[in-house]
N, CA, C, O and the ligand as a Tripos MOL2 file, in Angstrom:
@<TRIPOS>MOLECULE
protein
  241   239    61     0     0
PROTEIN
NO_CHARGES

@<TRIPOS>ATOM
      1 N         -11.5580  -17.5450   -8.4020 N.3       1 MET1
      2 CA        -10.6820  -16.3720   -8.2000 C.3       1 MET1
      3 C         -11.4530  -15.2570   -7.4940 C.2       1 MET1
      4 O         -12.6530  -15.0830   -7.7070 O.2       1 MET1
      5 N         -10.7710  -14.5370   -6.6850 N.am      2 CYS2
      6 CA        -11.4040  -13.4830   -5.8930 C.3       2 CYS2
      7 C         -11.7700  -12.2830   -6.7810 C.2       2 CYS2
      8 O         -10.9580  -11.8170   -7.5800 O.2       2 CYS2
      9 N         -12.9940  -11.8010   -6.6230 N.am      3 ASP3
     10 CA        -13.4530  -10.6740   -7.4370 C.3       3 ASP3
     11 C         -12.8690   -9.3460   -6.9780 C.2       3 ASP3
     12 O         -12.6860   -8.4200   -7.7670 O.2       3 ASP3
     13 N         -12.5830   -9.2760   -5.6920 N.am      4 VAL4
     14 CA        -12.1230   -8.0050   -5.1240 C.3       4 VAL4
     15 C         -10.7120   -7.6620   -5.6010 C.2       4 VAL4
     16 O         -10.4220   -6.5190   -5.9540 O.2       4 VAL4
     17 N          -9.8380   -8.6810   -5.6040 N.am      5 CYS5
     18 CA         -8.4260   -8.4120   -5.9090 C.3       5 CYS5
     19 C          -7.9510   -9.0960   -7.1900 C.2       5 CYS5
     20 O          -6.7750   -9.0000   -7.5420 O.2       5 CYS5
     21 N          -8.8500   -9.7810   -7.8870 N.am      6 ASN6
     22 CA         -8.4780  -10.5070   -9.1010 C.3       6 ASN6
     23 C          -7.3850  -11.5330   -8.8410 C.2       6 ASN6
     24 O          -6.5460  -11.7840   -9.7060 O.2       6 ASN6
     25 N          -7.3930  -12.1170   -7.6680 N.am      7 GLY7
     26 CA         -6.4360  -13.1580   -7.3410 C.3       7 GLY7
     27 C          -5.0630  -12.6530   -6.9430 C.2       7 GLY7
     28 O          -4.1320  -13.4420   -6.7840 O.2       7 GLY7
     29 N          -4.9280  -11.3460   -6.7800 N.am      8 ARG8
     30 CA         -3.6100  -10.7910   -6.4430 C.3       8 ARG8
     31 C          -3.4220  -10.6600   -4.9310 C.2       8 ARG8
     32 O          -2.3130  -10.4110   -4.4590 O.2       8 ARG8
     33 N          -4.4930  -10.8260   -4.1880 N.am      9 HIS9
     34 CA         -4.4580  -10.7970   -2.7230 C.3       9 HIS9
     35 C          -4.1470   -9.4210   -2.1560 C.2       9 HIS9
     36 O          -3.9450   -9.2680   -0.9520 O.2       9 HIS9
     37 N          -4.1080   -8.4470   -3.0080 N.am     10 VAL10
     38 CA         -3.9260   -7.0870   -2.4970 C.3      10 VAL10
     39 C          -4.9400   -6.1620   -3.1570 C.2      10 VAL10
     40 O          -5.3870   -6.4030   -4.2780 O.2      10 VAL10
     41 N          -5.2860   -5.1160   -2.4520 N.am     11 VAL11
     42 CA         -6.1640   -4.0990   -3.0150 C.3      11 VAL11
     43 C          -5.4710   -2.7480   -2.8880 C.2      11 VAL11
     44 O          -4.6160   -2.5510   -2.0240 O.2      11 VAL11
     45 N          -5.8460   -1.8430   -3.7450 N.am     12 TYR12
     46 CA         -5.2060   -0.5390   -3.7470 C.3      12 TYR12
     47 C          -6.1340    0.5110   -3.1540 C.2      12 TYR12
     48 O          -7.3100    0.6120   -3.5040 O.2      12 TYR12
     49 N          -5.5650    1.2770   -2.2550 N.am     13 GLY13
     50 CA         -6.3310    2.3680   -1.6630 C.3      13 GLY13
     51 C          -5.6530    3.6800   -2.0160 C.2      13 GLY13
     52 O          -4.4260    3.7750   -2.0000 O.2      13 GLY13
     53 N          -6.4420    4.6790   -2.3310 N.am     14 TYR14
     54 CA         -5.8710    5.9410   -2.7510 C.3      14 TYR14
     55 C          -5.9460    6.9710   -1.6260 C.2      14 TYR14
     56 O          -7.0120    7.2440   -1.0740 O.2      14 TYR14
     57 N          -4.7930    7.5280   -1.3090 N.am     15 THR15
     58 CA         -4.7460    8.5960   -0.3220 C.3      15 THR15
     59 C          -4.1690    9.8190   -1.0040 C.2      15 THR15
     60 O          -3.7660    9.7530   -2.1660 O.2      15 THR15
     61 N          -4.1270   10.9380   -0.2890 N.am     16 ARG16
     62 CA         -3.6300   12.1460   -0.9440 C.3      16 ARG16
     63 C          -2.1100   12.1560   -1.0750 C.2      16 ARG16
     64 O          -1.5540   13.0170   -1.7560 O.2      16 ARG16
     65 N          -1.4410   11.2150   -0.4370 N.am     17 ILE17
     66 CA          0.0030   11.1490   -0.6500 C.3      17 ILE17
     67 C           0.3750   10.0110   -1.5720 C.2      17 ILE17
     68 O           1.5610    9.8040   -1.8290 O.2      17 ILE17
     69 N          -0.5770    9.2750   -2.0730 N.am     18 GLY18
     70 CA         -0.2500    8.2300   -3.0330 C.3      18 GLY18
     71 C          -1.1200    7.0030   -2.8790 C.2      18 GLY18
     72 O          -2.1410    7.0000   -2.1920 O.2      18 GLY18
     73 N          -0.6620    5.9530   -3.5580 N.am     19 THR19
     74 CA         -1.4230    4.7140   -3.5540 C.3      19 THR19
     75 C          -0.9130    3.7930   -2.4600 C.2      19 THR19
     76 O           0.2890    3.5480   -2.3590 O.2      19 THR19
     77 N          -1.8020    3.2960   -1.6620 N.am     20 MET20
     78 CA         -1.4330    2.3670   -0.6140 C.3      20 MET20
     79 C          -1.9040    0.9690   -0.9960 C.2      20 MET20
     80 O          -3.0400    0.7850   -1.4330 O.2      20 MET20
     81 N          -1.0340    0.0000   -0.8300 N.am     21 ILE21
     82 CA         -1.4030   -1.3760   -1.1180 C.3      21 ILE21
     83 C          -1.7780   -2.0690    0.1850 C.2      21 ILE21
     84 O          -1.0250   -2.0420    1.1590 O.2      21 ILE21
     85 N          -2.9360   -2.6810    0.1880 N.am     22 GLN22
     86 CA         -3.4070   -3.3450    1.3960 C.3      22 GLN22
     87 C          -3.7890   -4.7750    1.0760 C.2      22 GLN22
     88 O          -4.1670   -5.0770   -0.0560 O.2      22 GLN22
     89 N          -3.6950   -5.6680    2.0640 N.am     23 PRO23
     90 CA         -4.1110   -7.0510    1.8320 C.3      23 PRO23
     91 C          -5.5970   -7.0950    1.5010 C.2      23 PRO23
     92 O          -6.3880   -6.3170    2.0350 O.2      23 PRO23
     93 N          -5.9580   -7.9960    0.6320 N.am     24 CYS24
     94 CA         -7.3590   -8.1150    0.2370 C.3      24 CYS24
     95 C          -8.2090   -8.5460    1.4350 C.2      24 CYS24
     96 O          -7.9090   -9.5410    2.0950 O.2      24 CYS24
     97 N          -9.2670   -7.7900    1.7040 N.am     25 PRO25
     98 CA        -10.1370   -8.1500    2.8310 C.3      25 PRO25
     99 C         -11.0300   -9.3470    2.5240 C.2      25 PRO25
    100 O         -11.6510   -9.9170    3.4210 O.2      25 PRO25
    101 N         -11.0890   -9.7190    1.2580 N.am     26 ASN26
    102 CA        -12.0170  -10.7650    0.8320 C.3      26 ASN26
    103 C         -11.3960  -12.1550    0.8060 C.2      26 ASN26
    104 O         -12.1150  -13.1540    0.8130 O.2      26 ASN26
    105 N         -10.1020  -12.2270    0.7760 N.am     27 CYS27
    106 CA         -9.4400  -13.5210    0.7650 C.3      27 CYS27
    107 C          -8.1610  -13.4370    1.5920 C.2      27 CYS27
    108 O          -7.8020  -12.3660    2.0830 O.2      27 CYS27
    109 N          -7.4950  -14.5380    1.7410 N.am     28 ASN28
    110 CA         -6.2840  -14.5470    2.5600 C.3      28 ASN28
    111 C          -5.1900  -13.6850    1.9440 C.2      28 ASN28
    112 O          -5.0530  -13.6410    0.7220 O.2      28 ASN28
    113 N          -4.4170  -13.0060    2.7710 N.am     29 PRO29
    114 CA         -3.2850  -12.2390    2.2510 C.3      29 PRO29
    115 C          -2.1930  -13.1540    1.7180 C.2      29 PRO29
    116 O          -2.2450  -14.3730    1.8870 O.2      29 PRO29
    117 N          -1.2280  -12.5590    1.0870 N.am     30 LYS30
    118 CA         -0.1050  -13.3170    0.5390 C.3      30 LYS30
    119 C           0.6400  -14.0560    1.6530 C.2      30 LYS30
    120 O           0.4600  -13.7560    2.8330 O.2      30 LYS30
    121 N           1.4740  -15.0220    1.2700 N.am     31 PRO31
    122 CA          2.3350  -15.6670    2.2630 C.3      31 PRO31
    123 C           3.1040  -14.6160    3.0670 C.2      31 PRO31
    124 O           3.5220  -13.5890    2.5330 O.2      31 PRO31
    125 N           3.2770  -14.8930    4.3500 N.am     32 LYS32
    126 CA          3.8260  -13.8820    5.2580 C.3      32 LYS32
    127 C           5.1740  -13.3280    4.7950 C.2      32 LYS32
    128 O           5.4390  -12.1290    4.8850 O.2      32 LYS32
    129 N           6.0220  -14.2460    4.2920 N.am     33 GLU33
    130 CA          7.3420  -13.8220    3.8470 C.3      33 GLU33
    131 C           7.2460  -12.7670    2.7470 C.2      33 GLU33
    132 O           7.8870  -11.7170    2.7990 O.2      33 GLU33
    133 N           6.4290  -13.0840    1.7570 N.am     34 GLN34
    134 CA          6.2730  -12.1650    0.6390 C.3      34 GLN34
    135 C           5.6380  -10.8640    1.1060 C.2      34 GLN34
    136 O           6.0040   -9.7770    0.6600 O.2      34 GLN34
    137 N           4.6850  -10.9980    2.0090 N.am     35 TYR35
    138 CA          4.0020   -9.8160    2.5260 C.3      35 TYR35
    139 C           4.9720   -8.9240    3.2850 C.2      35 TYR35
    140 O           4.9530   -7.7010    3.1400 O.2      35 TYR35
    141 N           5.8280   -9.5550    4.1030 N.am     36 GLU36
    142 CA          6.8160   -8.7980    4.8730 C.3      36 GLU36
    143 C           7.7380   -8.0140    3.9550 C.2      36 GLU36
    144 O           8.0350   -6.8430    4.1950 O.2      36 GLU36
    145 N           8.1850   -8.6830    2.8970 N.am     37 GLN37
    146 CA          9.1040   -8.0490    1.9580 C.3      37 GLN37
    147 C           8.4310   -6.8470    1.3010 C.2      37 GLN37
    148 O           9.0250   -5.7750    1.1870 O.2      37 GLN37
    149 N           7.1920   -7.0370    0.8760 N.am     38 GLU38
    150 CA          6.4810   -5.9430    0.2290 C.3      38 GLU38
    151 C           6.1680   -4.8340    1.2230 C.2      38 GLU38
    152 O           6.1350   -3.6550    0.8710 O.2      38 GLU38
    153 N           5.9400   -5.2290    2.4610 N.am     39 TYR39
    154 CA          5.6490   -4.2420    3.4970 C.3      39 TYR39
    155 C           6.8560   -3.3230    3.6990 C.2      39 TYR39
    156 O           6.7180   -2.1060    3.8230 O.2      39 TYR39
    157 N           8.0350   -3.9350    3.7280 N.am     40 GLN40
    158 CA          9.2540   -3.1440    3.8930 C.3      40 GLN40
    159 C           9.4160   -2.1500    2.7440 C.2      40 GLN40
    160 O           9.7200   -0.9780    2.9650 O.2      40 GLN40
    161 N           9.2090   -2.6310    1.5130 N.am     41 GLU41
    162 CA          9.3250   -1.7480    0.3520 C.3      41 GLU41
    163 C           8.2850   -0.6420    0.3960 C.2      41 GLU41
    164 O           8.5460    0.5100    0.0490 O.2      41 GLU41
    165 N           7.1030   -1.0320    0.8340 N.am     42 ARG42
    166 CA          6.0200   -0.0630    0.9060 C.3      42 ARG42
    167 C           6.3370    1.0240    1.9130 C.2      42 ARG42
    168 O           6.1110    2.2070    1.6560 O.2      42 ARG42
    169 N           6.8620    0.6190    3.0600 N.am     43 MET43
    170 CA          7.1960    1.5930    4.0930 C.3      43 MET43
    171 C           8.3010    2.5230    3.6290 C.2      43 MET43
    172 O           8.3060    3.7090    3.9580 O.2      43 MET43
    173 N           9.2450    1.9760    2.8580 N.am     44 LYS44
    174 CA         10.3290    2.7850    2.3190 C.3      44 LYS44
    175 C           9.7490    3.8670    1.4000 C.2      44 LYS44
    176 O          10.1030    5.0430    1.4870 O.2      44 LYS44
    177 N           8.8480    3.4250    0.5210 N.am     45 ARG45
    178 CA          8.2100    4.3700   -0.3860 C.3      45 ARG45
    179 C           7.3680    5.3740    0.3690 C.2      45 ARG45
    180 O           7.3090    6.5520    0.0160 O.2      45 ARG45
    181 N           6.7110    4.8870    1.4230 N.am     46 PHE46
    182 CA          5.8480    5.7530    2.2140 C.3      46 PHE46
    183 C           6.6720    6.8230    2.9080 C.2      46 PHE46
    184 O           6.2670    7.9840    2.9640 O.2      46 PHE46
    185 N           7.8310    6.4370    3.4390 N.am     47 GLU47
    186 CA          8.6970    7.4000    4.1140 C.3      47 GLU47
    187 C           9.1830    8.4530    3.1270 C.2      47 GLU47
    188 O           9.2340    9.6390    3.4530 O.2      47 GLU47
    189 N           9.5380    8.0190    1.9220 N.am     48 LEU48
    190 CA          9.9840    8.9550    0.8920 C.3      48 LEU48
    191 C           8.8660    9.9240    0.5430 C.2      48 LEU48
    192 O           9.0840   11.1300    0.4190 O.2      48 LEU48
    193 N           7.6790    9.3830    0.3880 N.am     49 ALA49
    194 CA          6.5290   10.2130    0.0360 C.3      49 ALA49
    195 C           6.2150   11.1930    1.1550 C.2      49 ALA49
    196 O           5.8710   12.3490    0.9070 O.2      49 ALA49
    197 N           6.3350   10.7200    2.3820 N.am     50 LYS50
    198 CA          6.0470   11.5530    3.5380 C.3      50 LYS50
    199 C           7.0520   12.6930    3.6260 C.2      50 LYS50
    200 O           6.7130   13.8390    3.9230 O.2      50 LYS50
    201 N           8.3060   12.3320    3.3540 N.am     51 GLU51
    202 CA          9.3720   13.3270    3.3910 C.3      51 GLU51
    203 C           9.1030   14.4270    2.3750 C.2      51 GLU51
    204 O           9.2160   15.6170    2.6670 O.2      51 GLU51
    205 N           8.7410   13.9870    1.1620 N.am     52 ARG52
    206 CA          8.4610   14.9350    0.0960 C.3      52 ARG52
    207 C           7.2150   15.7530    0.4370 C.2      52 ARG52
    208 O           7.1450   16.9560    0.1860 O.2      52 ARG52
    209 N           6.2550   15.0720    1.0040 N.am     53 PHE53
    210 CA          4.9910   15.7140    1.3390 C.3      53 PHE53
    211 C           5.1860   16.7890    2.3970 C.2      53 PHE53
    212 O           4.5660   17.8510    2.3420 O.2      53 PHE53
    213 N           6.0520   16.5020    3.3560 N.am     54 SER54
    214 CA          6.2370   17.4290    4.4670 C.3      54 SER54
    215 C           6.9660   18.6940    4.0250 C.2      54 SER54
    216 O           6.8820   19.7310    4.6840 O.2      54 SER54
    217 N           7.6860   18.6010    2.9000 N.am     55 LYS55
    218 CA          8.4160   19.7670    2.4170 C.3      55 LYS55
    219 C           7.4970   20.7250    1.6730 C.2      55 LYS55
    220 O           7.7930   21.9120    1.5370 O.2      55 LYS55
    221 N           6.3910   20.1990    1.1990 N.am     56 GLU56
    222 CA          5.4440   21.0270    0.4720 C.3      56 GLU56
    223 C           4.4190   21.5860    1.4440 C.2      56 GLU56
    224 O           3.9370   20.9020    2.3470 O.2      56 GLU56
    225 N           4.1080   22.8500    1.2240 N.am     57 VAL57
    226 CA          3.1040   23.4590    2.0700 C.3      57 VAL57
    227 C           1.7600   23.3440    1.3580 C.2      57 VAL57
    228 O           1.5340   23.9650    0.3190 O.2      57 VAL57
    229 N           0.9040   22.5660    1.9180 N.am     58 ILE58
    230 CA         -0.3930   22.3750    1.2890 C.3      58 ILE58
    231 C          -1.4920   22.9760    2.1530 C.2      58 ILE58
    232 O          -1.7950   22.4870    3.2420 O.2      58 ILE58
    233 N          -2.0820   24.0530    1.6370 N.am     59 PRO59
    234 CA         -3.1680   24.6800    2.4140 C.3      59 PRO59
    235 C          -4.3910   23.7620    2.4830 C.2      59 PRO59
    236 O          -4.7870   23.1440    1.4950 O.2      59 PRO59
    237 N          -4.9620   23.6970    3.6590 N.am     60 CYS60
    238 CA         -6.1400   22.8420    3.8210 C.3      60 CYS60
    239 C          -7.4090   23.6920    3.7010 C.2      60 CYS60
    240 O          -8.5160   23.1650    3.8070 O.2      60 CYS60
    241 ZN         -9.0550  -11.2090   -2.7770 Zn       61 ZN61
@<TRIPOS>BOND
     1     1     2 1
     2     2     3 1
     3     3     4 2
     4     3     5 am
     5     5     6 1
     6     6     7 1
     7     7     8 2
     8     7     9 am
     9     9    10 1
    10    10    11 1
    11    11    12 2
    12    11    13 am
    13    13    14 1
    14    14    15 1
    15    15    16 2
    16    15    17 am
    17    17    18 1
    18    18    19 1
    19    19    20 2
    20    19    21 am
    21    21    22 1
    22    22    23 1
    23    23    24 2
    24    23    25 am
    25    25    26 1
    26    26    27 1
    27    27    28 2
    28    27    29 am
    29    29    30 1
    30    30    31 1
    31    31    32 2
    32    31    33 am
    33    33    34 1
    34    34    35 1
    35    35    36 2
    36    35    37 am
    37    37    38 1
    38    38    39 1
    39    39    40 2
    40    39    41 am
    41    41    42 1
    42    42    43 1
    43    43    44 2
    44    43    45 am
    45    45    46 1
    46    46    47 1
    47    47    48 2
    48    47    49 am
    49    49    50 1
    50    50    51 1
    51    51    52 2
    52    51    53 am
    53    53    54 1
    54    54    55 1
    55    55    56 2
    56    55    57 am
    57    57    58 1
    58    58    59 1
    59    59    60 2
    60    59    61 am
    61    61    62 1
    62    62    63 1
    63    63    64 2
    64    63    65 am
    65    65    66 1
    66    66    67 1
    67    67    68 2
    68    67    69 am
    69    69    70 1
    70    70    71 1
    71    71    72 2
    72    71    73 am
    73    73    74 1
    74    74    75 1
    75    75    76 2
    76    75    77 am
    77    77    78 1
    78    78    79 1
    79    79    80 2
    80    79    81 am
    81    81    82 1
    82    82    83 1
    83    83    84 2
    84    83    85 am
    85    85    86 1
    86    86    87 1
    87    87    88 2
    88    87    89 am
    89    89    90 1
    90    90    91 1
    91    91    92 2
    92    91    93 am
    93    93    94 1
    94    94    95 1
    95    95    96 2
    96    95    97 am
    97    97    98 1
    98    98    99 1
    99    99   100 2
   100    99   101 am
   101   101   102 1
   102   102   103 1
   103   103   104 2
   104   103   105 am
   105   105   106 1
   106   106   107 1
   107   107   108 2
   108   107   109 am
   109   109   110 1
   110   110   111 1
   111   111   112 2
   112   111   113 am
   113   113   114 1
   114   114   115 1
   115   115   116 2
   116   115   117 am
   117   117   118 1
   118   118   119 1
   119   119   120 2
   120   119   121 am
   121   121   122 1
   122   122   123 1
   123   123   124 2
   124   123   125 am
   125   125   126 1
   126   126   127 1
   127   127   128 2
   128   127   129 am
   129   129   130 1
   130   130   131 1
   131   131   132 2
   132   131   133 am
   133   133   134 1
   134   134   135 1
   135   135   136 2
   136   135   137 am
   137   137   138 1
   138   138   139 1
   139   139   140 2
   140   139   141 am
   141   141   142 1
   142   142   143 1
   143   143   144 2
   144   143   145 am
   145   145   146 1
   146   146   147 1
   147   147   148 2
   148   147   149 am
   149   149   150 1
   150   150   151 1
   151   151   152 2
   152   151   153 am
   153   153   154 1
   154   154   155 1
   155   155   156 2
   156   155   157 am
   157   157   158 1
   158   158   159 1
   159   159   160 2
   160   159   161 am
   161   161   162 1
   162   162   163 1
   163   163   164 2
   164   163   165 am
   165   165   166 1
   166   166   167 1
   167   167   168 2
   168   167   169 am
   169   169   170 1
   170   170   171 1
   171   171   172 2
   172   171   173 am
   173   173   174 1
   174   174   175 1
   175   175   176 2
   176   175   177 am
   177   177   178 1
   178   178   179 1
   179   179   180 2
   180   179   181 am
   181   181   182 1
   182   182   183 1
   183   183   184 2
   184   183   185 am
   185   185   186 1
   186   186   187 1
   187   187   188 2
   188   187   189 am
   189   189   190 1
   190   190   191 1
   191   191   192 2
   192   191   193 am
   193   193   194 1
   194   194   195 1
   195   195   196 2
   196   195   197 am
   197   197   198 1
   198   198   199 1
   199   199   200 2
   200   199   201 am
   201   201   202 1
   202   202   203 1
   203   203   204 2
   204   203   205 am
   205   205   206 1
   206   206   207 1
   207   207   208 2
   208   207   209 am
   209   209   210 1
   210   210   211 1
   211   211   212 2
   212   211   213 am
   213   213   214 1
   214   214   215 1
   215   215   216 2
   216   215   217 am
   217   217   218 1
   218   218   219 1
   219   219   220 2
   220   219   221 am
   221   221   222 1
   222   222   223 1
   223   223   224 2
   224   223   225 am
   225   225   226 1
   226   226   227 1
   227   227   228 2
   228   227   229 am
   229   229   230 1
   230   230   231 1
   231   231   232 2
   232   231   233 am
   233   233   234 1
   234   234   235 1
   235   235   236 2
   236   235   237 am
   237   237   238 1
   238   238   239 1
   239   239   240 2
@<TRIPOS>SUBSTRUCTURE
     1 MET1         2 RESIDUE 1 A MET
     2 CYS2         6 RESIDUE 1 A CYS
     3 ASP3        10 RESIDUE 1 A ASP
     4 VAL4        14 RESIDUE 1 A VAL
     5 CYS5        18 RESIDUE 1 A CYS
     6 ASN6        22 RESIDUE 1 A ASN
     7 GLY7        26 RESIDUE 1 A GLY
     8 ARG8        30 RESIDUE 1 A ARG
     9 HIS9        34 RESIDUE 1 A HIS
    10 VAL10       38 RESIDUE 1 A VAL
    11 VAL11       42 RESIDUE 1 A VAL
    12 TYR12       46 RESIDUE 1 A TYR
    13 GLY13       50 RESIDUE 1 A GLY
    14 TYR14       54 RESIDUE 1 A TYR
    15 THR15       58 RESIDUE 1 A THR
    16 ARG16       62 RESIDUE 1 A ARG
    17 ILE17       66 RESIDUE 1 A ILE
    18 GLY18       70 RESIDUE 1 A GLY
    19 THR19       74 RESIDUE 1 A THR
    20 MET20       78 RESIDUE 1 A MET
    21 ILE21       82 RESIDUE 1 A ILE
    22 GLN22       86 RESIDUE 1 A GLN
    23 PRO23       90 RESIDUE 1 A PRO
    24 CYS24       94 RESIDUE 1 A CYS
    25 PRO25       98 RESIDUE 1 A PRO
    26 ASN26      102 RESIDUE 1 A ASN
    27 CYS27      106 RESIDUE 1 A CYS
    28 ASN28      110 RESIDUE 1 A ASN
    29 PRO29      114 RESIDUE 1 A PRO
    30 LYS30      118 RESIDUE 1 A LYS
    31 PRO31      122 RESIDUE 1 A PRO
    32 LYS32      126 RESIDUE 1 A LYS
    33 GLU33      130 RESIDUE 1 A GLU
    34 GLN34      134 RESIDUE 1 A GLN
    35 TYR35      138 RESIDUE 1 A TYR
    36 GLU36      142 RESIDUE 1 A GLU
    37 GLN37      146 RESIDUE 1 A GLN
    38 GLU38      150 RESIDUE 1 A GLU
    39 TYR39      154 RESIDUE 1 A TYR
    40 GLN40      158 RESIDUE 1 A GLN
    41 GLU41      162 RESIDUE 1 A GLU
    42 ARG42      166 RESIDUE 1 A ARG
    43 MET43      170 RESIDUE 1 A MET
    44 LYS44      174 RESIDUE 1 A LYS
    45 ARG45      178 RESIDUE 1 A ARG
    46 PHE46      182 RESIDUE 1 A PHE
    47 GLU47      186 RESIDUE 1 A GLU
    48 LEU48      190 RESIDUE 1 A LEU
    49 ALA49      194 RESIDUE 1 A ALA
    50 LYS50      198 RESIDUE 1 A LYS
    51 GLU51      202 RESIDUE 1 A GLU
    52 ARG52      206 RESIDUE 1 A ARG
    53 PHE53      210 RESIDUE 1 A PHE
    54 SER54      214 RESIDUE 1 A SER
    55 LYS55      218 RESIDUE 1 A LYS
    56 GLU56      222 RESIDUE 1 A GLU
    57 VAL57      226 RESIDUE 1 A VAL
    58 ILE58      230 RESIDUE 1 A ILE
    59 PRO59      234 RESIDUE 1 A PRO
    60 CYS60      238 RESIDUE 1 A CYS
    61 ZN61       241 GROUP 0 **** ****
């Protein structure tokens, strides 16, 4: 079993707008179909987060 992803084939990356799920760099990604489906859901969530993020004024 892969040590990086614990056999889940994805790794989590943290950004300031939330958690991003990425394919594991250490082993093969999930089957394309499943990956595509999750990608769509992820993008949906990302768009929602972006929308919410853009409404907030965050001083840098
Ligand atoms: Zn892995």
